[in-house]
PQR file of N, CA, C, O and H, with PARSE charges and radii, in Angstrom:
ATOM      1  N   MET A   1     248.584  72.177 159.596 -0.4000 1.5000
ATOM      2  CA  MET A   1     247.637  71.506 158.796 -0.0000 2.0000
ATOM      3  C   MET A   1     247.134  70.139 159.387  0.5500 1.7000
ATOM      4  O   MET A   1     247.976  69.319 159.756 -0.5500 1.4000
ATOM      5  N   LYS A   2     245.898  69.885 159.482 -0.4000 1.5000
ATOM      6  CA  LYS A   2     245.355  68.600 160.003 -0.0000 2.0000
ATOM      7  C   LYS A   2     245.764  67.525 159.116  0.5500 1.7000
ATOM      8  O   LYS A   2     245.640  67.695 157.903 -0.5500 1.4000
ATOM      9  H   LYS A   2     245.215  70.551 159.182  0.4000 1.0000
ATOM     10  N   LYS A   3     246.266  66.376 159.601 -0.4000 1.5000
ATOM     11  CA  LYS A   3     246.539  65.266 158.799 -0.0000 2.0000
ATOM     12  C   LYS A   3     245.245  64.497 158.504  0.5500 1.7000
ATOM     13  O   LYS A   3     244.546  64.111 159.441 -0.5500 1.4000
ATOM     14  H   LYS A   3     246.367  66.238 160.586  0.4000 1.0000
ATOM     15  N   ILE A   4     244.952  64.294 157.393 -0.4000 1.5000
ATOM     16  CA  ILE A   4     243.638  63.570 157.003 -0.0000 2.0000
ATOM     17  C   ILE A   4     244.118  62.192 156.515  0.5500 1.7000
ATOM     18  O   ILE A   4     244.708  62.035 155.446 -0.5500 1.4000
ATOM     19  H   ILE A   4     245.520  64.608 156.632  0.4000 1.0000
ATOM     20  N   ASP A   5     243.838  61.261 157.332 -0.4000 1.5000
ATOM     21  CA  ASP A   5     244.080  59.816 157.255 -0.0000 2.0000
ATOM     22  C   ASP A   5     242.792  59.124 157.275  0.5500 1.7000
ATOM     23  O   ASP A   5     241.705  59.698 157.348 -0.5500 1.4000
ATOM     24  H   ASP A   5     243.359  61.389 158.201  0.4000 1.0000
ATOM     25  N   VAL A   6     242.991  57.705 157.199 -0.4000 1.5000
ATOM     26  CA  VAL A   6     241.946  56.778 157.430 -0.0000 2.0000
ATOM     27  C   VAL A   6     241.216  56.938 158.609  0.5500 1.7000
ATOM     28  O   VAL A   6     239.987  56.996 158.557 -0.5500 1.4000
ATOM     29  H   VAL A   6     243.874  57.238 157.141  0.4000 1.0000
ATOM     30  N   ALA A   7     241.859  57.020 159.735 -0.4000 1.5000
ATOM     31  CA  ALA A   7     241.447  56.994 161.097 -0.0000 2.0000
ATOM     32  C   ALA A   7     240.447  58.276 161.243  0.5500 1.7000
ATOM     33  O   ALA A   7     239.323  58.177 161.734 -0.5500 1.4000
ATOM     34  H   ALA A   7     242.857  56.972 159.778  0.4000 1.0000
ATOM     35  N   TYR A   8     241.001  59.484 160.754 -0.4000 1.5000
ATOM     36  CA  TYR A   8     240.353  60.806 160.895 -0.0000 2.0000
ATOM     37  C   TYR A   8     238.977  60.685 160.264  0.5500 1.7000
ATOM     38  O   TYR A   8     237.941  60.970 160.865 -0.5500 1.4000
ATOM     39  H   TYR A   8     241.914  59.565 160.355  0.4000 1.0000
ATOM     40  N   LEU A   9     239.038  60.191 158.862 -0.4000 1.5000
ATOM     41  CA  LEU A   9     237.859  60.292 158.050 -0.0000 2.0000
ATOM     42  C   LEU A   9     236.801  59.196 158.550  0.5500 1.7000
ATOM     43  O   LEU A   9     235.604  59.384 158.334 -0.5500 1.4000
ATOM     44  H   LEU A   9     239.880  59.959 158.374  0.4000 1.0000
ATOM     45  N   SER A  10     237.252  58.054 159.216 -0.4000 1.5000
ATOM     46  CA  SER A  10     236.246  57.199 159.621 -0.0000 2.0000
ATOM     47  C   SER A  10     235.652  57.811 160.850  0.5500 1.7000
ATOM     48  O   SER A  10     234.462  57.608 161.090 -0.5500 1.4000
ATOM     49  H   SER A  10     238.224  57.902 159.391  0.4000 1.0000
ATOM     50  N   LYS A  11     236.394  58.553 161.660 -0.4000 1.5000
ATOM     51  CA  LYS A  11     235.696  59.153 162.909 -0.0000 2.0000
ATOM     52  C   LYS A  11     234.863  60.172 162.443  0.5500 1.7000
ATOM     53  O   LYS A  11     233.777  60.170 163.022 -0.5500 1.4000
ATOM     54  H   LYS A  11     237.361  58.718 161.465  0.4000 1.0000
ATOM     55  N   LYS A  12     234.997  61.057 161.584 -0.4000 1.5000
ATOM     56  CA  LYS A  12     234.013  61.994 161.053 -0.0000 2.0000
ATOM     57  C   LYS A  12     232.858  61.269 160.323  0.5500 1.7000
ATOM     58  O   LYS A  12     231.774  61.851 160.284 -0.5500 1.4000
ATOM     59  H   LYS A  12     235.880  61.058 161.114  0.4000 1.0000
ATOM     60  N   ILE A  13     232.972  60.158 159.791 -0.4000 1.5000
ATOM     61  CA  ILE A  13     231.967  59.465 159.287 -0.0000 2.0000
ATOM     62  C   ILE A  13     230.992  58.918 160.284  0.5500 1.7000
ATOM     63  O   ILE A  13     229.780  58.877 160.068 -0.5500 1.4000
ATOM     64  H   ILE A  13     233.853  59.685 159.824  0.4000 1.0000
ATOM     65  N   ASN A  14     231.555  58.509 161.364 -0.4000 1.5000
ATOM     66  CA  ASN A  14     230.817  58.029 162.569 -0.0000 2.0000
ATOM     67  C   ASN A  14     230.030  59.135 163.046  0.5500 1.7000
ATOM     68  O   ASN A  14     228.812  59.019 163.186 -0.5500 1.4000
ATOM     69  H   ASN A  14     232.539  58.543 161.539  0.4000 1.0000
ATOM     70  N   GLN A  15     230.698  60.292 163.325 -0.4000 1.5000
ATOM     71  CA  GLN A  15     230.055  61.381 163.986 -0.0000 2.0000
ATOM     72  C   GLN A  15     228.882  61.946 163.041  0.5500 1.7000
ATOM     73  O   GLN A  15     227.895  62.499 163.526 -0.5500 1.4000
ATOM     74  H   GLN A  15     231.687  60.386 163.210  0.4000 1.0000
ATOM     75  N   LEU A  16     229.045  61.782 161.773 -0.4000 1.5000
ATOM     76  CA  LEU A  16     228.102  62.273 160.867 -0.0000 2.0000
ATOM     77  C   LEU A  16     226.869  61.362 160.760  0.5500 1.7000
ATOM     78  O   LEU A  16     225.735  61.779 160.523 -0.5500 1.4000
ATOM     79  H   LEU A  16     229.846  61.333 161.379  0.4000 1.0000
ATOM     80  N   ASN A  17     227.196  60.098 160.955 -0.4000 1.5000
ATOM     81  CA  ASN A  17     226.016  59.234 160.951 -0.0000 2.0000
ATOM     82  C   ASN A  17     225.260  59.337 162.262  0.5500 1.7000
ATOM     83  O   ASN A  17     224.083  58.979 162.265 -0.5500 1.4000
ATOM     84  H   ASN A  17     228.117  59.759 161.148  0.4000 1.0000
ATOM     85  N   LYS A  18     225.754  59.740 163.249 -0.4000 1.5000
ATOM     86  CA  LYS A  18     225.042  59.998 164.605 -0.0000 2.0000
ATOM     87  C   LYS A  18     224.147  61.034 164.475  0.5500 1.7000
ATOM     88  O   LYS A  18     223.033  60.988 164.997 -0.5500 1.4000
ATOM     89  H   LYS A  18     226.711  60.031 163.246  0.4000 1.0000
ATOM     90  N   LYS A  19     224.632  62.183 163.670 -0.4000 1.5000
ATOM     91  CA  LYS A  19     223.774  63.373 163.512 -0.0000 2.0000
ATOM     92  C   LYS A  19     222.776  63.042 162.485  0.5500 1.7000
ATOM     93  O   LYS A  19     221.662  63.546 162.623 -0.5500 1.4000
ATOM     94  H   LYS A  19     225.537  62.220 163.246  0.4000 1.0000
ATOM     95  N   ILE A  20     222.984  62.311 161.523 -0.4000 1.5000
ATOM     96  CA  ILE A  20     221.825  61.930 160.518 -0.0000 2.0000
ATOM     97  C   ILE A  20     220.838  61.136 161.377  0.5500 1.7000
ATOM     98  O   ILE A  20     219.700  61.606 161.342 -0.5500 1.4000
ATOM     99  H   ILE A  20     223.890  61.901 161.411  0.4000 1.0000
ATOM    100  N   HIS A  21     220.987  60.080 162.119 -0.4000 1.5000
ATOM    101  CA  HIS A  21     220.038  59.424 162.840 -0.0000 2.0000
ATOM    102  C   HIS A  21     219.270  60.340 163.721  0.5500 1.7000
ATOM    103  O   HIS A  21     218.041  60.281 163.742 -0.5500 1.4000
ATOM    104  H   HIS A  21     221.911  59.698 162.148  0.4000 1.0000
ATOM    105  N   ARG A  22     219.930  61.179 164.444 -0.4000 1.5000
ATOM    106  CA  ARG A  22     219.229  62.159 165.420 -0.0000 2.0000
ATOM    107  C   ARG A  22     218.377  63.145 164.687  0.5500 1.7000
ATOM    108  O   ARG A  22     217.371  63.589 165.241 -0.5500 1.4000
ATOM    109  H   ARG A  22     220.929  61.227 164.427  0.4000 1.0000
ATOM    110  N   ALA A  23     218.708  63.519 163.481 -0.4000 1.5000
ATOM    111  CA  ALA A  23     217.939  64.544 162.621 -0.0000 2.0000
ATOM    112  C   ALA A  23     216.666  63.682 162.070  0.5500 1.7000
ATOM    113  O   ALA A  23     215.592  64.242 161.853 -0.5500 1.4000
ATOM    114  H   ALA A  23     219.525  63.159 163.031  0.4000 1.0000
ATOM    115  N   GLU A  24     216.844  62.360 161.869 -0.4000 1.5000
ATOM    116  CA  GLU A  24     215.880  61.546 161.307 -0.0000 2.0000
ATOM    117  C   GLU A  24     214.745  61.306 162.372  0.5500 1.7000
ATOM    118  O   GLU A  24     213.553  61.291 162.065 -0.5500 1.4000
ATOM    119  H   GLU A  24     217.717  61.905 162.045  0.4000 1.0000
ATOM    120  N   GLU A  25     215.211  61.125 163.626 -0.4000 1.5000
ATOM    121  CA  GLU A  25     214.268  60.939 164.747 -0.0000 2.0000
ATOM    122  C   GLU A  25     213.467  62.262 165.023  0.5500 1.7000
ATOM    123  O   GLU A  25     212.295  62.169 165.389 -0.5500 1.4000
ATOM    124  H   GLU A  25     216.180  61.138 163.875  0.4000 1.0000
ATOM    125  N   GLN A  26     214.081  63.534 164.854 -0.4000 1.5000
ATOM    126  CA  GLN A  26     213.431  64.707 165.002 -0.0000 2.0000
ATOM    127  C   GLN A  26     212.496  65.116 163.759  0.5500 1.7000
ATOM    128  O   GLN A  26     211.652  66.006 163.867 -0.5500 1.4000
ATOM    129  H   GLN A  26     215.033  63.609 164.556  0.4000 1.0000
ATOM    130  N   GLY A  27     212.720  64.370 162.528 -0.4000 1.5000
ATOM    131  CA  GLY A  27     211.866  64.768 161.347 -0.0000 2.0000
ATOM    132  C   GLY A  27     212.381  65.958 160.606  0.5500 1.7000
ATOM    133  O   GLY A  27     211.665  66.693 159.924 -0.5500 1.4000
ATOM    134  H   GLY A  27     213.406  63.647 162.440  0.4000 1.0000
ATOM    135  N   ASN A  28     213.562  66.092 160.767 -0.4000 1.5000
ATOM    136  CA  ASN A  28     214.111  67.284 159.840 -0.0000 2.0000
ATOM    137  C   ASN A  28     214.850  66.881 158.884  0.5500 1.7000
ATOM    138  O   ASN A  28     216.028  66.547 159.005 -0.5500 1.4000
ATOM    139  H   ASN A  28     214.143  65.495 161.321  0.4000 1.0000
ATOM    140  N   LYS A  29     214.076  66.888 157.664 -0.4000 1.5000
ATOM    141  CA  LYS A  29     214.598  66.282 156.445 -0.0000 2.0000
ATOM    142  C   LYS A  29     215.430  67.106 155.630  0.5500 1.7000
ATOM    143  O   LYS A  29     215.991  66.599 154.659 -0.5500 1.4000
ATOM    144  H   LYS A  29     213.119  67.160 157.566  0.4000 1.0000
ATOM    145  N   ASN A  30     215.593  68.420 155.928 -0.4000 1.5000
ATOM    146  CA  ASN A  30     216.507  69.172 155.282 -0.0000 2.0000
ATOM    147  C   ASN A  30     217.907  68.979 155.851  0.5500 1.7000
ATOM    148  O   ASN A  30     218.852  68.988 155.062 -0.5500 1.4000
ATOM    149  H   ASN A  30     215.137  68.832 156.717  0.4000 1.0000
ATOM    150  N   ARG A  31     218.111  68.813 157.092 -0.4000 1.5000
ATOM    151  CA  ARG A  31     219.351  68.427 157.692 -0.0000 2.0000
ATOM    152  C   ARG A  31     219.931  67.100 157.371  0.5500 1.7000
ATOM    153  O   ARG A  31     221.133  66.877 157.228 -0.5500 1.4000
ATOM    154  H   ARG A  31     217.343  68.806 157.733  0.4000 1.0000
ATOM    155  N   VAL A  32     218.835  66.125 157.256 -0.4000 1.5000
ATOM    156  CA  VAL A  32     219.198  64.743 156.779 -0.0000 2.0000
ATOM    157  C   VAL A  32     220.001  64.890 155.439  0.5500 1.7000
ATOM    158  O   VAL A  32     221.147  64.476 155.271 -0.5500 1.4000
ATOM    159  H   VAL A  32     217.859  66.307 157.373  0.4000 1.0000
ATOM    160  N   TRP A  33     219.251  65.524 154.534 -0.4000 1.5000
ATOM    161  CA  TRP A  33     219.775  65.798 153.054 -0.0000 2.0000
ATOM    162  C   TRP A  33     221.071  66.325 153.090  0.5500 1.7000
ATOM    163  O   TRP A  33     221.957  65.699 152.508 -0.5500 1.4000
ATOM    164  H   TRP A  33     218.319  65.861 154.670  0.4000 1.0000
ATOM    165  N   TRP A  34     221.346  67.409 153.697 -0.4000 1.5000
ATOM    166  CA  TRP A  34     222.670  68.005 153.655 -0.0000 2.0000
ATOM    167  C   TRP A  34     223.750  67.119 154.314  0.5500 1.7000
ATOM    168  O   TRP A  34     224.900  67.093 153.876 -0.5500 1.4000
ATOM    169  H   TRP A  34     220.627  67.917 154.170  0.4000 1.0000
ATOM    170  N   ARG A  35     223.364  66.423 155.334 -0.4000 1.5000
ATOM    171  CA  ARG A  35     224.389  65.584 155.970 -0.0000 2.0000
ATOM    172  C   ARG A  35     224.671  64.409 155.232  0.5500 1.7000
ATOM    173  O   ARG A  35     225.805  63.936 155.312 -0.5500 1.4000
ATOM    174  H   ARG A  35     222.429  66.444 155.690  0.4000 1.0000
ATOM    175  N   LYS A  36     223.745  63.824 154.471 -0.4000 1.5000
ATOM    176  CA  LYS A  36     224.021  62.580 153.516 -0.0000 2.0000
ATOM    177  C   LYS A  36     224.862  63.020 152.367  0.5500 1.7000
ATOM    178  O   LYS A  36     225.683  62.239 151.884 -0.5500 1.4000
ATOM    179  H   LYS A  36     222.824  64.208 154.406  0.4000 1.0000
ATOM    180  N   MET A  37     224.691  64.328 151.865 -0.4000 1.5000
ATOM    181  CA  MET A  37     225.439  64.887 150.989 -0.0000 2.0000
ATOM    182  C   MET A  37     227.107  64.866 151.424  0.5500 1.7000
ATOM    183  O   MET A  37     228.037  64.401 150.765 -0.5500 1.4000
ATOM    184  H   MET A  37     224.025  64.962 152.258  0.4000 1.0000
ATOM    185  N   LYS A  38     227.145  65.469 152.635 -0.4000 1.5000
ATOM    186  CA  LYS A  38     228.616  65.513 153.187 -0.0000 2.0000
ATOM    187  C   LYS A  38     229.235  64.138 153.349  0.5500 1.7000
ATOM    188  O   LYS A  38     230.407  63.875 153.080 -0.5500 1.4000
ATOM    189  H   LYS A  38     226.389  65.847 153.171  0.4000 1.0000
ATOM    190  N   LEU A  39     228.198  63.162 153.884 -0.4000 1.5000
ATOM    191  CA  LEU A  39     228.628  61.777 154.098 -0.0000 2.0000
ATOM    192  C   LEU A  39     229.189  61.180 152.829  0.5500 1.7000
ATOM    193  O   LEU A  39     230.262  60.578 152.779 -0.5500 1.4000
ATOM    194  H   LEU A  39     227.245  63.375 154.103  0.4000 1.0000
ATOM    195  N   ASP A  40     228.435  61.380 151.876 -0.4000 1.5000
ATOM    196  CA  ASP A  40     228.902  60.787 150.414 -0.0000 2.0000
ATOM    197  C   ASP A  40     230.389  61.306 150.117  0.5500 1.7000
ATOM    198  O   ASP A  40     231.269  60.582 149.651 -0.5500 1.4000
ATOM    199  H   ASP A  40     227.564  61.870 151.916  0.4000 1.0000
ATOM    200  N   LYS A  41     230.562  62.749 150.471 -0.4000 1.5000
ATOM    201  CA  LYS A  41     231.739  63.310 150.067 -0.0000 2.0000
ATOM    202  C   LYS A  41     232.917  62.702 150.894  0.5500 1.7000
ATOM    203  O   LYS A  41     233.991  62.441 150.352 -0.5500 1.4000
ATOM    204  H   LYS A  41     229.847  63.337 150.849  0.4000 1.0000
ATOM    205  N   LEU A  42     232.692  62.487 152.192 -0.4000 1.5000
ATOM    206  CA  LEU A  42     233.573  61.740 153.121 -0.0000 2.0000
ATOM    207  C   LEU A  42     234.033  60.435 152.671  0.5500 1.7000
ATOM    208  O   LEU A  42     235.220  60.107 152.666 -0.5500 1.4000
ATOM    209  H   LEU A  42     231.820  62.698 152.632  0.4000 1.0000
ATOM    210  N   LYS A  43     233.030  59.670 152.279 -0.4000 1.5000
ATOM    211  CA  LYS A  43     233.162  58.268 151.790 -0.0000 2.0000
ATOM    212  C   LYS A  43     234.019  58.096 150.644  0.5500 1.7000
ATOM    213  O   LYS A  43     234.853  57.193 150.580 -0.5500 1.4000
ATOM    214  H   LYS A  43     232.067  59.937 152.283  0.4000 1.0000
ATOM    215  N   SER A  44     233.801  59.055 149.628 -0.4000 1.5000
ATOM    216  CA  SER A  44     234.506  59.113 148.533 -0.0000 2.0000
ATOM    217  C   SER A  44     236.084  59.436 148.892  0.5500 1.7000
ATOM    218  O   SER A  44     237.007  58.792 148.393 -0.5500 1.4000
ATOM    219  H   SER A  44     233.124  59.788 149.681  0.4000 1.0000
ATOM    220  N   ASN A  45     236.251  60.423 149.742 -0.4000 1.5000
ATOM    221  CA  ASN A  45     237.552  60.765 150.157 -0.0000 2.0000
ATOM    222  C   ASN A  45     238.245  59.541 150.633  0.5500 1.7000
ATOM    223  O   ASN A  45     239.381  59.249 150.259 -0.5500 1.4000
ATOM    224  H   ASN A  45     235.501  60.945 150.147  0.4000 1.0000
ATOM    225  N   LEU A  46     237.466  58.748 151.558 -0.4000 1.5000
ATOM    226  CA  LEU A  46     238.017  57.713 152.382 -0.0000 2.0000
ATOM    227  C   LEU A  46     238.392  56.503 151.256  0.5500 1.7000
ATOM    228  O   LEU A  46     239.335  55.739 151.465 -0.5500 1.4000
ATOM    229  H   LEU A  46     236.543  58.985 151.862  0.4000 1.0000
ATOM    230  N   LYS A  47     237.716  56.429 150.276 -0.4000 1.5000
ATOM    231  CA  LYS A  47     238.110  55.525 149.309 -0.0000 2.0000
ATOM    232  C   LYS A  47     239.294  55.857 148.549  0.5500 1.7000
ATOM    233  O   LYS A  47     239.940  54.953 148.018 -0.5500 1.4000
ATOM    234  H   LYS A  47     236.951  57.049 150.106  0.4000 1.0000
ATOM    235  N   GLY A  48     239.713  57.324 148.423 -0.4000 1.5000
ATOM    236  CA  GLY A  48     240.713  57.792 147.594 -0.0000 2.0000
ATOM    237  C   GLY A  48     242.050  57.834 148.463  0.5500 1.7000
ATOM    238  O   GLY A  48     243.131  58.039 147.911 -0.5500 1.4000
ATOM    239  H   GLY A  48     239.188  58.058 148.854  0.4000 1.0000
ATOM    240  N   THR A  49     241.951  57.647 149.761 -0.4000 1.5000
ATOM    241  CA  THR A  49     243.130  57.781 150.670 -0.0000 2.0000
ATOM    242  C   THR A  49     243.768  56.468 150.666  0.5500 1.7000
ATOM    243  O   THR A  49     243.081  55.462 150.842 -0.5500 1.4000
ATOM    244  H   THR A  49     241.073  57.481 150.210  0.4000 1.0000
ATOM    245  N   PRO A  50     245.131  56.393 150.465 -0.5600 1.5000
ATOM    246  CA  PRO A  50     245.981  55.201 150.722  0.2800 2.0000
ATOM    247  C   PRO A  50     245.934  54.744 152.219  0.5500 1.7000
ATOM    248  O   PRO A  50     245.901  55.529 153.167 -0.5500 1.4000
ATOM    249  N   LYS A  51     245.937  53.361 152.315 -0.4000 1.5000
ATOM    250  CA  LYS A  51     245.962  52.888 153.663 -0.0000 2.0000
ATOM    251  C   LYS A  51     247.417  52.659 154.050  0.5500 1.7000
ATOM    252  O   LYS A  51     248.222  52.298 153.192 -0.5500 1.4000
ATOM    253  H   LYS A  51     245.964  52.724 151.544  0.4000 1.0000
ATOM    254  N   PRO A  52     247.818  52.877 155.447 -0.5600 1.5000
ATOM    255  CA  PRO A  52     249.093  52.764 155.768  0.2800 2.0000
ATOM    256  C   PRO A  52     249.579  51.384 156.165  0.5500 1.7000
ATOM    257  O   PRO A  52     250.757  51.211 156.476 -0.5500 1.4000
TER
END
């Protein structure tokens, strides 16, 4: 099973931010909406994880 820690979550958040900005440039509002929902979930997980 993959270890979910602060570094992993921050990497995923950065990747998702890139995808959101790319979708905004293309004008695809549906993709932006879904990805922002996922981004909020990742940020809440990041706040809940203990820092080493």
